[in-house]
N, CA, C, O and the ligand as a Tripos MOL2 file, in Angstrom:
@<TRIPOS>MOLECULE
protein
  273   271    69     0     0
PROTEIN
NO_CHARGES

@<TRIPOS>ATOM
      1 N           0.6100   11.1780   10.0440 N.3       1 MET1
      2 CA          0.5920   10.3380    8.8800 C.3       1 MET1
      3 C           0.1180   11.1400    7.6500 C.2       1 MET1
      4 O           0.6710   11.0010    6.5590 O.2       1 MET1
      5 N          -0.9090   11.9750    7.8440 N.am      2 LEU2
      6 CA         -1.4490   12.7500    6.7080 C.3       2 LEU2
      7 C          -0.3520   13.7700    6.3060 C.2       2 LEU2
      8 O          -0.1520   14.0120    5.1160 O.2       2 LEU2
      9 N           0.3300   14.3420    7.2480 N.am      3 LEU3
     10 CA          1.3310   15.2940    6.9270 C.3       3 LEU3
     11 C           2.4700   14.6240    6.1300 C.2       3 LEU3
     12 O           2.9790   15.2260    5.1850 O.2       3 LEU3
     13 N           2.8690   13.4270    6.4800 N.am      4 LEU4
     14 CA          3.8560   12.6460    5.7690 C.3       4 LEU4
     15 C           3.4880   12.3960    4.3670 C.2       4 LEU4
     16 O           4.2780   12.5800    3.4410 O.2       4 LEU4
     17 N           2.2160   11.9510    4.2070 N.am      5 ALA5
     18 CA          1.7190   11.6330    2.8540 C.3       5 ALA5
     19 C           1.7130   12.9180    1.9790 C.2       5 ALA5
     20 O           2.0110   12.8990    0.7850 O.2       5 ALA5
     21 N           1.3650   13.9900    2.6350 N.am      6 ALA6
     22 CA          1.2730   15.2740    1.9040 C.3       6 ALA6
     23 C           2.5670   15.7800    1.4180 C.2       6 ALA6
     24 O           2.6220   16.6160    0.5160 O.2       6 ALA6
     25 N           3.6640   15.2680    2.0260 N.am      7 ALA7
     26 CA          5.0170   15.6940    1.6590 C.3       7 ALA7
     27 C           5.4510   15.1140    0.3220 C.2       7 ALA7
     28 O           6.4280   15.5670   -0.2730 O.2       7 ALA7
     29 N           4.7220   14.1150   -0.1420 N.am      8 PHE8
     30 CA          5.0710   13.4100   -1.3790 C.3       8 PHE8
     31 C           4.0760   13.8760   -2.4950 C.2       8 PHE8
     32 O           2.8750   13.9800   -2.2480 O.2       8 PHE8
     33 N           4.5520   14.1290   -3.6190 N.am      9 ASP9
     34 CA          3.6780   14.4520   -4.7350 C.3       9 ASP9
     35 C           3.5320   13.2950   -5.7440 C.2       9 ASP9
     36 O           4.3840   13.0200   -6.5890 O.2       9 ASP9
     37 N           2.3800   12.6560   -5.5700 N.am     10 TYR10
     38 CA          2.1570   11.4750   -6.4390 C.3      10 TYR10
     39 C           0.9490   11.7510   -7.3050 C.2      10 TYR10
     40 O           0.1560   10.8610   -7.6110 O.2      10 TYR10
     41 N           0.8300   13.0020   -7.6880 N.am     11 GLY11
     42 CA         -0.2930   13.4430   -8.5600 C.3      11 GLY11
     43 C          -0.3190   12.7100   -9.8950 C.2      11 GLY11
     44 O          -1.3820   12.5030  -10.4810 O.2      11 GLY11
     45 N           0.8880   12.3110  -10.3800 N.am     12 ALA12
     46 CA          0.9340   11.6570  -11.6860 C.3      12 ALA12
     47 C           0.2890   10.2970  -11.6180 C.2      12 ALA12
     48 O          -0.0630    9.7390  -12.6570 O.2      12 ALA12
     49 N           0.1260    9.7630  -10.4810 N.am     13 LEU13
     50 CA         -0.4650    8.4020  -10.3130 C.3      13 LEU13
     51 C          -1.9490    8.4420  -10.4820 C.2      13 LEU13
     52 O          -2.5610    7.3950  -10.6930 O.2      13 LEU13
     53 N          -2.5540    9.5740  -10.4030 N.am     14 GLY14
     54 CA         -3.9960    9.7110  -10.5030 C.3      14 GLY14
     55 C          -4.5940    9.7680   -9.1330 C.2      14 GLY14
     56 O          -4.1990   10.6360   -8.3540 O.2      14 GLY14
     57 N          -5.5180    8.9100   -8.7790 N.am     15 ASN15
     58 CA         -6.2150    8.9550   -7.5420 C.3      15 ASN15
     59 C          -5.3480    8.3930   -6.3820 C.2      15 ASN15
     60 O          -5.3770    7.1970   -6.0940 O.2      15 ASN15
     61 N          -4.5930    9.2770   -5.7400 N.am     16 SER16
     62 CA         -3.7010    8.8280   -4.6200 C.3      16 SER16
     63 C          -4.5000    8.6180   -3.4050 C.2      16 SER16
     64 O          -3.9520    8.0730   -2.4470 O.2      16 SER16
     65 N          -5.7280    8.9850   -3.3270 N.am     17 ASN17
     66 CA         -6.5370    8.7600   -2.1740 C.3      17 ASN17
     67 C          -7.3040    7.3970   -2.2030 C.2      17 ASN17
     68 O          -8.1290    7.1080   -1.3360 O.2      17 ASN17
     69 N          -7.0020    6.6160   -3.1960 N.am     18 GLN18
     70 CA         -7.4860    5.2520   -3.3260 C.3      18 GLN18
     71 C          -7.0900    4.4620   -2.1410 C.2      18 GLN18
     72 O          -5.9190    4.5240   -1.7660 O.2      18 GLN18
     73 N          -7.9920    3.6860   -1.4810 N.am     19 MET19
     74 CA         -7.6360    2.8650   -0.3660 C.3      19 MET19
     75 C          -7.0220    1.5610   -0.7920 C.2      19 MET19
     76 O          -7.6270    0.8550   -1.5990 O.2      19 MET19
     77 N          -5.8680    1.2010   -0.3060 N.am     20 VAL20
     78 CA         -5.2150   -0.0630   -0.6110 C.3      20 VAL20
     79 C          -4.8840   -0.7510    0.7110 C.2      20 VAL20
     80 O          -5.1150   -0.1950    1.7850 O.2      20 VAL20
     81 N          -4.3360   -1.9770    0.6210 N.am     21 TYR21
     82 CA         -3.9890   -2.7780    1.7810 C.3      21 TYR21
     83 C          -2.5350   -3.1480    1.6770 C.2      21 TYR21
     84 O          -2.0610   -3.6220    0.6440 O.2      21 TYR21
     85 N          -1.8220   -2.9160    2.7890 N.am     22 VAL22
     86 CA         -0.3830   -3.2440    2.8620 C.3      22 VAL22
     87 C          -0.1570   -4.1210    4.0500 C.2      22 VAL22
     88 O          -0.8960   -4.1130    5.0350 O.2      22 VAL22
     89 N           0.9830   -4.9410    3.9010 N.am     23 CYS23
     90 CA          1.4500   -5.6850    5.0150 C.3      23 CYS23
     91 C           2.5000   -4.9100    5.7360 C.2      23 CYS23
     92 O           3.3900   -4.3560    5.0910 O.2      23 CYS23
     93 N           2.4480   -4.8340    7.0850 N.am     24 THR24
     94 CA          3.3850   -3.9860    7.8270 C.3      24 THR24
     95 C           4.6860   -4.6900    8.0790 C.2      24 THR24
     96 O           5.5540   -4.1290    8.7470 O.2      24 THR24
     97 N           4.8650   -5.8740    7.5880 N.am     25 GLY25
     98 CA          6.0570   -6.6370    7.7980 C.3      25 GLY25
     99 C           7.2390   -5.9720    7.0840 C.2      25 GLY25
    100 O           7.0500   -5.2050    6.1400 O.2      25 GLY25
    101 N           8.4830   -6.2800    7.5520 N.am     26 PRO26
    102 CA          9.7140   -5.6410    7.0600 C.3      26 PRO26
    103 C          10.0160   -5.9640    5.5340 C.2      26 PRO26
    104 O          10.6850   -5.1790    4.8610 O.2      26 PRO26
    105 N           9.5420   -7.0510    5.0480 N.am     27 THR27
    106 CA          9.8310   -7.4490    3.6490 C.3      27 THR27
    107 C           8.7540   -7.0850    2.6050 C.2      27 THR27
    108 O           8.9090   -7.3390    1.4110 O.2      27 THR27
    109 N           7.6750   -6.4880    3.0940 N.am     28 ALA28
    110 CA          6.6380   -6.1830    2.1600 C.3      28 ALA28
    111 C           6.9650   -5.0140    1.2430 C.2      28 ALA28
    112 O           7.5490   -4.0230    1.6820 O.2      28 ALA28
    113 N           6.5970   -5.1210   -0.0070 N.am     29 TYR29
    114 CA          6.9210   -3.9830   -0.9290 C.3      29 TYR29
    115 C           5.7800   -3.6500   -1.8480 C.2      29 TYR29
    116 O           5.8800   -2.7400   -2.6710 O.2      29 TYR29
    117 N           4.6660   -4.3980   -1.7110 N.am     30 ALA30
    118 CA          3.5310   -4.1560   -2.6580 C.3      30 ALA30
    119 C           2.3070   -3.7500   -1.9170 C.2      30 ALA30
    120 O           2.1730   -3.9760   -0.7150 O.2      30 ALA30
    121 N           1.3850   -3.1260   -2.6740 N.am     31 TYR31
    122 CA          0.1500   -2.7580   -2.1000 C.3      31 TYR31
    123 C          -0.9740   -3.5930   -2.8390 C.2      31 TYR31
    124 O          -0.8020   -3.9890   -3.9920 O.2      31 TYR31
    125 N          -2.0880   -3.8320   -2.1520 N.am     32 HIS32
    126 CA         -3.1130   -4.7180   -2.5840 C.3      32 HIS32
    127 C          -4.4860   -3.9880   -2.6690 C.2      32 HIS32
    128 O          -4.7360   -2.9980   -1.9800 O.2      32 HIS32
    129 N          -5.3430   -4.5250   -3.5380 N.am     33 CYS33
    130 CA         -6.6400   -3.8920   -3.6600 C.3      33 CYS33
    131 C          -7.7170   -4.6500   -2.8010 C.2      33 CYS33
    132 O          -8.8700   -4.2260   -2.7210 O.2      33 CYS33
    133 N          -7.3000   -5.7640   -2.1750 N.am     34 THR34
    134 CA         -8.2260   -6.4930   -1.3280 C.3      34 THR34
    135 C          -7.4240   -7.0850   -0.1080 C.2      34 THR34
    136 O          -6.2930   -7.5410   -0.2760 O.2      34 THR34
    137 N          -8.0210   -7.0670    1.0860 N.am     35 PRO35
    138 CA         -7.2970   -7.6990    2.2230 C.3      35 PRO35
    139 C          -7.2340   -9.1700    2.1230 C.2      35 PRO35
    140 O          -6.4690   -9.8010    2.8530 O.2      35 PRO35
    141 N          -8.0020   -9.7530    1.2560 N.am     36 ASN36
    142 CA         -8.0540  -11.2240    1.1080 C.3      36 ASN36
    143 C          -7.1290  -11.7410    0.0500 C.2      36 ASN36
    144 O          -7.1770  -12.9220   -0.2960 O.2      36 ASN36
    145 N          -6.2650  -10.8610   -0.4870 N.am     37 CYS37
    146 CA         -5.3250  -11.2590   -1.5620 C.3      37 CYS37
    147 C          -4.4420  -12.3990   -1.1070 C.2      37 CYS37
    148 O          -4.0030  -12.4100    0.0430 O.2      37 CYS37
    149 N          -4.1670  -13.3670   -1.9810 N.am     38 ARG38
    150 CA         -3.2010  -14.4030   -1.6600 C.3      38 ARG38
    151 C          -1.7430  -13.9250   -1.3810 C.2      38 ARG38
    152 O          -0.9220  -14.5780   -0.7370 O.2      38 ARG38
    153 N          -1.5240  -12.7030   -1.9460 N.am     39 GLY39
    154 CA         -0.1570  -12.1090   -1.6700 C.3      39 GLY39
    155 C          -0.0750  -11.6760   -0.2350 C.2      39 GLY39
    156 O           1.0370  -11.5470    0.2780 O.2      39 GLY39
    157 N          -1.1600  -11.4440    0.4460 N.am     40 LEU40
    158 CA         -1.1010  -11.0750    1.8750 C.3      40 LEU40
    159 C          -1.1890  -12.2560    2.8050 C.2      40 LEU40
    160 O          -0.9950  -12.1040    4.0110 O.2      40 LEU40
    161 N          -1.4860  -13.4660    2.2640 N.am     41 ASN41
    162 CA         -1.5380  -14.6140    3.1160 C.3      41 ASN41
    163 C          -0.2410  -14.8920    3.8070 C.2      41 ASN41
    164 O          -0.2410  -15.4160    4.9210 O.2      41 ASN41
    165 N           0.8990  -14.5520    3.1720 N.am     42 LYS42
    166 CA          2.1520  -14.8320    3.7160 C.3      42 LYS42
    167 C           2.7190  -13.7100    4.6090 C.2      42 LYS42
    168 O           3.8420  -13.7740    5.1090 O.2      42 LYS42
    169 N           1.8690  -12.6790    4.7760 N.am     43 CYS43
    170 CA          2.2450  -11.5720    5.6410 C.3      43 CYS43
    171 C           2.3960  -12.0400    7.0310 C.2      43 CYS43
    172 O           1.4670  -12.6240    7.5890 O.2      43 CYS43
    173 N           3.5540  -11.8070    7.6350 N.am     44 SER44
    174 CA          3.8090  -12.2440    9.0320 C.3      44 SER44
    175 C           3.4450  -11.1870   10.0410 C.2      44 SER44
    176 O           3.4160  -11.4530   11.2430 O.2      44 SER44
    177 N           3.1640   -9.9810    9.5640 N.am     45 ALA45
    178 CA          2.7830   -8.8960   10.5090 C.3      45 ALA45
    179 C           1.2850   -8.6450   10.3100 C.2      45 ALA45
    180 O           0.5260   -9.5620    9.9940 O.2      45 ALA45
    181 N           0.8820   -7.4050   10.4990 N.am     46 SER46
    182 CA         -0.5880   -7.0900   10.3560 C.3      46 SER46
    183 C          -0.8460   -6.3970    9.0230 C.2      46 SER46
    184 O           0.0390   -5.7680    8.4440 O.2      46 SER46
    185 N          -2.0940   -6.5330    8.5510 N.am     47 ILE47
    186 CA         -2.4850   -5.9120    7.3380 C.3      47 ILE47
    187 C          -3.2150   -4.6310    7.6380 C.2      47 ILE47
    188 O          -4.1470   -4.5640    8.4400 O.2      47 ILE47
    189 N          -2.7290   -3.6000    6.9330 N.am     48 LYS48
    190 CA         -3.2980   -2.2100    7.2360 C.3      48 LYS48
    191 C          -3.9350   -1.6460    6.0140 C.2      48 LYS48
    192 O          -3.4770   -1.8410    4.8880 O.2      48 LYS48
    193 N          -4.9970   -0.9450    6.2590 N.am     49 CYS49
    194 CA         -5.7190   -0.2460    5.1220 C.3      49 CYS49
    195 C          -5.2760    1.2850    5.1460 C.2      49 CYS49
    196 O          -5.4650    2.0260    6.1100 O.2      49 CYS49
    197 N          -4.6870    1.6410    4.0030 N.am     50 VAL50
    198 CA         -4.1570    2.9670    3.9250 C.3      50 VAL50
    199 C          -4.4600    3.5670    2.5410 C.2      50 VAL50
    200 O          -4.9280    2.8450    1.6600 O.2      50 VAL50
    201 N          -4.2090    4.8470    2.3310 N.am     51 THR51
    202 CA         -4.3450    5.4050    1.0090 C.3      51 THR51
    203 C          -3.1890    5.0700    0.2200 C.2      51 THR51
    204 O          -2.1330    4.7400    0.7610 O.2      51 THR51
    205 N          -3.3390    5.1420   -1.1390 N.am     52 LEU52
    206 CA         -2.2560    4.7920   -2.0130 C.3      52 LEU52
    207 C          -0.9740    5.6470   -1.7860 C.2      52 LEU52
    208 O           0.1530    5.1600   -1.8810 O.2      52 LEU52
    209 N          -1.2120    6.9440   -1.4810 N.am     53 SER53
    210 CA         -0.0370    7.8070   -1.2340 C.3      53 SER53
    211 C           0.6460    7.4480    0.0800 C.2      53 SER53
    212 O           1.8590    7.6120    0.2110 O.2      53 SER53
    213 N          -0.1300    6.9520    1.0670 N.am     54 GLU54
    214 CA          0.5120    6.4730    2.2760 C.3      54 GLU54
    215 C           1.2080    5.1560    2.1000 C.2      54 GLU54
    216 O           2.2140    4.8880    2.7580 O.2      54 GLU54
    217 N           0.6630    4.2870    1.1790 N.am     55 ALA55
    218 CA          1.4230    3.1090    0.8800 C.3      55 ALA55
    219 C           2.7060    3.4010    0.2530 C.2      55 ALA55
    220 O           3.6950    2.7270    0.5430 O.2      55 ALA55
    221 N           2.7600    4.3950   -0.6180 N.am     56 TYR56
    222 CA          4.0350    4.8120   -1.2460 C.3      56 TYR56
    223 C           5.0180    5.2830   -0.2080 C.2      56 TYR56
    224 O           6.1950    4.9220   -0.2180 O.2      56 TYR56
    225 N           4.4990    6.1070    0.6990 N.am     57 ALA57
    226 CA          5.3570    6.7060    1.7580 C.3      57 ALA57
    227 C           5.9050    5.6280    2.6270 C.2      57 ALA57
    228 O           6.9670    5.8110    3.2220 O.2      57 ALA57
    229 N           5.2020    4.4480    2.7400 N.am     58 MET58
    230 CA          5.7050    3.3010    3.5140 C.3      58 MET58
    231 C           6.6310    2.4350    2.6840 C.2      58 MET58
    232 O           7.1630    1.4530    3.2020 O.2      58 MET58
    233 N           6.8430    2.7510    1.4400 N.am     59 GLY59
    234 CA          7.7200    1.9330    0.5630 C.3      59 GLY59
    235 C           7.0140    0.8450   -0.1310 C.2      59 GLY59
    236 O           7.6680   -0.0100   -0.7280 O.2      59 GLY59
    237 N           5.6300    0.8070   -0.0960 N.am     60 ARG60
    238 CA          4.8760   -0.1820   -0.7990 C.3      60 ARG60
    239 C           4.5120    0.4420   -2.1360 C.2      60 ARG60
    240 O           3.3760    0.8740   -2.3310 O.2      60 ARG60
    241 N           5.4690    0.4930   -3.0580 N.am     61 SER61
    242 CA          5.2770    1.2580   -4.2970 C.3      61 SER61
    243 C           4.9300    0.4120   -5.4820 C.2      61 SER61
    244 O           4.8080    0.9410   -6.5870 O.2      61 SER61
    245 N           4.7630   -0.8810   -5.3100 N.am     62 LYS62
    246 CA          4.3980   -1.7560   -6.4800 C.3      62 LYS62
    247 C           3.0210   -2.3670   -6.3250 C.2      62 LYS62
    248 O           2.6810   -2.8690   -5.2540 O.2      62 LYS62
    249 N           2.2060   -2.3310   -7.4060 N.am     63 PRO63
    250 CA          0.9150   -3.0380   -7.3220 C.3      63 PRO63
    251 C           1.1440   -4.5610   -7.2240 C.2      63 PRO63
    252 O           1.9880   -5.1050   -7.9360 O.2      63 PRO63
    253 N           0.4210   -5.2190   -6.3770 N.am     64 CYS64
    254 CA          0.5580   -6.6380   -6.2260 C.3      64 CYS64
    255 C           0.1780   -7.3680   -7.5860 C.2      64 CYS64
    256 O          -0.7600   -7.0240   -8.3050 O.2      64 CYS64
    257 N           1.0300   -8.4100   -7.8300 N.am     65 GLY65
    258 CA          0.7670   -9.0560   -9.1390 C.3      65 GLY65
    259 C          -0.4600   -9.9870   -9.1490 C.2      65 GLY65
    260 O          -0.9200  -10.4030  -10.2120 O.2      65 GLY65
    261 N          -1.0040  -10.3210   -7.9060 N.am     66 TRP66
    262 CA         -2.1830  -11.1920   -7.8340 C.3      66 TRP66
    263 C          -3.4890  -10.3810   -7.9880 C.2      66 TRP66
    264 O          -4.3870  -10.7780   -8.7300 O.2      66 TRP66
    265 N          -3.5740   -9.2940   -7.3120 N.am     67 CYS67
    266 CA         -4.8940   -8.6140   -7.2600 C.3      67 CYS67
    267 C          -4.8770   -7.3400   -8.1630 C.2      67 CYS67
    268 O          -5.8820   -6.6290   -8.2080 O.2      67 CYS67
    269 N          -3.8230   -7.0530   -8.8420 N.am     68 HIS68
    270 CA         -3.8600   -5.8730   -9.7950 C.3      68 HIS68
    271 C          -3.5700   -6.2820  -11.2310 C.2      68 HIS68
    272 O          -3.5630   -5.4360  -12.1250 O.2      68 HIS68
    273 ZN         -2.5440   -8.4760   -3.7010 Zn       69 ZN69
@<TRIPOS>BOND
     1     1     2 1
     2     2     3 1
     3     3     4 2
     4     3     5 am
     5     5     6 1
     6     6     7 1
     7     7     8 2
     8     7     9 am
     9     9    10 1
    10    10    11 1
    11    11    12 2
    12    11    13 am
    13    13    14 1
    14    14    15 1
    15    15    16 2
    16    15    17 am
    17    17    18 1
    18    18    19 1
    19    19    20 2
    20    19    21 am
    21    21    22 1
    22    22    23 1
    23    23    24 2
    24    23    25 am
    25    25    26 1
    26    26    27 1
    27    27    28 2
    28    27    29 am
    29    29    30 1
    30    30    31 1
    31    31    32 2
    32    31    33 am
    33    33    34 1
    34    34    35 1
    35    35    36 2
    36    35    37 am
    37    37    38 1
    38    38    39 1
    39    39    40 2
    40    39    41 am
    41    41    42 1
    42    42    43 1
    43    43    44 2
    44    43    45 am
    45    45    46 1
    46    46    47 1
    47    47    48 2
    48    47    49 am
    49    49    50 1
    50    50    51 1
    51    51    52 2
    52    51    53 am
    53    53    54 1
    54    54    55 1
    55    55    56 2
    56    55    57 am
    57    57    58 1
    58    58    59 1
    59    59    60 2
    60    59    61 am
    61    61    62 1
    62    62    63 1
    63    63    64 2
    64    63    65 am
    65    65    66 1
    66    66    67 1
    67    67    68 2
    68    67    69 am
    69    69    70 1
    70    70    71 1
    71    71    72 2
    72    71    73 am
    73    73    74 1
    74    74    75 1
    75    75    76 2
    76    75    77 am
    77    77    78 1
    78    78    79 1
    79    79    80 2
    80    79    81 am
    81    81    82 1
    82    82    83 1
    83    83    84 2
    84    83    85 am
    85    85    86 1
    86    86    87 1
    87    87    88 2
    88    87    89 am
    89    89    90 1
    90    90    91 1
    91    91    92 2
    92    91    93 am
    93    93    94 1
    94    94    95 1
    95    95    96 2
    96    95    97 am
    97    97    98 1
    98    98    99 1
    99    99   100 2
   100    99   101 am
   101   101   102 1
   102   102   103 1
   103   103   104 2
   104   103   105 am
   105   105   106 1
   106   106   107 1
   107   107   108 2
   108   107   109 am
   109   109   110 1
   110   110   111 1
   111   111   112 2
   112   111   113 am
   113   113   114 1
   114   114   115 1
   115   115   116 2
   116   115   117 am
   117   117   118 1
   118   118   119 1
   119   119   120 2
   120   119   121 am
   121   121   122 1
   122   122   123 1
   123   123   124 2
   124   123   125 am
   125   125   126 1
   126   126   127 1
   127   127   128 2
   128   127   129 am
   129   129   130 1
   130   130   131 1
   131   131   132 2
   132   131   133 am
   133   133   134 1
   134   134   135 1
   135   135   136 2
   136   135   137 am
   137   137   138 1
   138   138   139 1
   139   139   140 2
   140   139   141 am
   141   141   142 1
   142   142   143 1
   143   143   144 2
   144   143   145 am
   145   145   146 1
   146   146   147 1
   147   147   148 2
   148   147   149 am
   149   149   150 1
   150   150   151 1
   151   151   152 2
   152   151   153 am
   153   153   154 1
   154   154   155 1
   155   155   156 2
   156   155   157 am
   157   157   158 1
   158   158   159 1
   159   159   160 2
   160   159   161 am
   161   161   162 1
   162   162   163 1
   163   163   164 2
   164   163   165 am
   165   165   166 1
   166   166   167 1
   167   167   168 2
   168   167   169 am
   169   169   170 1
   170   170   171 1
   171   171   172 2
   172   171   173 am
   173   173   174 1
   174   174   175 1
   175   175   176 2
   176   175   177 am
   177   177   178 1
   178   178   179 1
   179   179   180 2
   180   179   181 am
   181   181   182 1
   182   182   183 1
   183   183   184 2
   184   183   185 am
   185   185   186 1
   186   186   187 1
   187   187   188 2
   188   187   189 am
   189   189   190 1
   190   190   191 1
   191   191   192 2
   192   191   193 am
   193   193   194 1
   194   194   195 1
   195   195   196 2
   196   195   197 am
   197   197   198 1
   198   198   199 1
   199   199   200 2
   200   199   201 am
   201   201   202 1
   202   202   203 1
   203   203   204 2
   204   203   205 am
   205   205   206 1
   206   206   207 1
   207   207   208 2
   208   207   209 am
   209   209   210 1
   210   210   211 1
   211   211   212 2
   212   211   213 am
   213   213   214 1
   214   214   215 1
   215   215   216 2
   216   215   217 am
   217   217   218 1
   218   218   219 1
   219   219   220 2
   220   219   221 am
   221   221   222 1
   222   222   223 1
   223   223   224 2
   224   223   225 am
   225   225   226 1
   226   226   227 1
   227   227   228 2
   228   227   229 am
   229   229   230 1
   230   230   231 1
   231   231   232 2
   232   231   233 am
   233   233   234 1
   234   234   235 1
   235   235   236 2
   236   235   237 am
   237   237   238 1
   238   238   239 1
   239   239   240 2
   240   239   241 am
   241   241   242 1
   242   242   243 1
   243   243   244 2
   244   243   245 am
   245   245   246 1
   246   246   247 1
   247   247   248 2
   248   247   249 am
   249   249   250 1
   250   250   251 1
   251   251   252 2
   252   251   253 am
   253   253   254 1
   254   254   255 1
   255   255   256 2
   256   255   257 am
   257   257   258 1
   258   258   259 1
   259   259   260 2
   260   259   261 am
   261   261   262 1
   262   262   263 1
   263   263   264 2
   264   263   265 am
   265   265   266 1
   266   266   267 1
   267   267   268 2
   268   267   269 am
   269   269   270 1
   270   270   271 1
   271   271   272 2
@<TRIPOS>SUBSTRUCTURE
     1 MET1         2 RESIDUE 1 A MET
     2 LEU2         6 RESIDUE 1 A LEU
     3 LEU3        10 RESIDUE 1 A LEU
     4 LEU4        14 RESIDUE 1 A LEU
     5 ALA5        18 RESIDUE 1 A ALA
     6 ALA6        22 RESIDUE 1 A ALA
     7 ALA7        26 RESIDUE 1 A ALA
     8 PHE8        30 RESIDUE 1 A PHE
     9 ASP9        34 RESIDUE 1 A ASP
    10 TYR10       38 RESIDUE 1 A TYR
    11 GLY11       42 RESIDUE 1 A GLY
    12 ALA12       46 RESIDUE 1 A ALA
    13 LEU13       50 RESIDUE 1 A LEU
    14 GLY14       54 RESIDUE 1 A GLY
    15 ASN15       58 RESIDUE 1 A ASN
    16 SER16       62 RESIDUE 1 A SER
    17 ASN17       66 RESIDUE 1 A ASN
    18 GLN18       70 RESIDUE 1 A GLN
    19 MET19       74 RESIDUE 1 A MET
    20 VAL20       78 RESIDUE 1 A VAL
    21 TYR21       82 RESIDUE 1 A TYR
    22 VAL22       86 RESIDUE 1 A VAL
    23 CYS23       90 RESIDUE 1 A CYS
    24 THR24       94 RESIDUE 1 A THR
    25 GLY25       98 RESIDUE 1 A GLY
    26 PRO26      102 RESIDUE 1 A PRO
    27 THR27      106 RESIDUE 1 A THR
    28 ALA28      110 RESIDUE 1 A ALA
    29 TYR29      114 RESIDUE 1 A TYR
    30 ALA30      118 RESIDUE 1 A ALA
    31 TYR31      122 RESIDUE 1 A TYR
    32 HIS32      126 RESIDUE 1 A HIS
    33 CYS33      130 RESIDUE 1 A CYS
    34 THR34      134 RESIDUE 1 A THR
    35 PRO35      138 RESIDUE 1 A PRO
    36 ASN36      142 RESIDUE 1 A ASN
    37 CYS37      146 RESIDUE 1 A CYS
    38 ARG38      150 RESIDUE 1 A ARG
    39 GLY39      154 RESIDUE 1 A GLY
    40 LEU40      158 RESIDUE 1 A LEU
    41 ASN41      162 RESIDUE 1 A ASN
    42 LYS42      166 RESIDUE 1 A LYS
    43 CYS43      170 RESIDUE 1 A CYS
    44 SER44      174 RESIDUE 1 A SER
    45 ALA45      178 RESIDUE 1 A ALA
    46 SER46      182 RESIDUE 1 A SER
    47 ILE47      186 RESIDUE 1 A ILE
    48 LYS48      190 RESIDUE 1 A LYS
    49 CYS49      194 RESIDUE 1 A CYS
    50 VAL50      198 RESIDUE 1 A VAL
    51 THR51      202 RESIDUE 1 A THR
    52 LEU52      206 RESIDUE 1 A LEU
    53 SER53      210 RESIDUE 1 A SER
    54 GLU54      214 RESIDUE 1 A GLU
    55 ALA55      218 RESIDUE 1 A ALA
    56 TYR56      222 RESIDUE 1 A TYR
    57 ALA57      226 RESIDUE 1 A ALA
    58 MET58      230 RESIDUE 1 A MET
    59 GLY59      234 RESIDUE 1 A GLY
    60 ARG60      238 RESIDUE 1 A ARG
    61 SER61      242 RESIDUE 1 A SER
    62 LYS62      246 RESIDUE 1 A LYS
    63 PRO63      250 RESIDUE 1 A PRO
    64 CYS64      254 RESIDUE 1 A CYS
    65 GLY65      258 RESIDUE 1 A GLY
    66 TRP66      262 RESIDUE 1 A TRP
    67 CYS67      266 RESIDUE 1 A CYS
    68 HIS68      270 RESIDUE 1 A HIS
    69 ZN69       273 GROUP 0 **** ****
């Protein structure tokens, strides 16, 4: 996972080591700053805590509209 994240250069985003929360479901596309976000309430899979760069690598490239 760390090697995968390192393959992407997201330096322009600033602190890519920031911890965010993502839903592991197939339709998720956003990352969240809190696991209690209402945007994660509809997550049908599990919620995972990852770094921002890992979230991007997983395709969660948009900040959630509720908690960001
Ligand atoms: Zn959110």
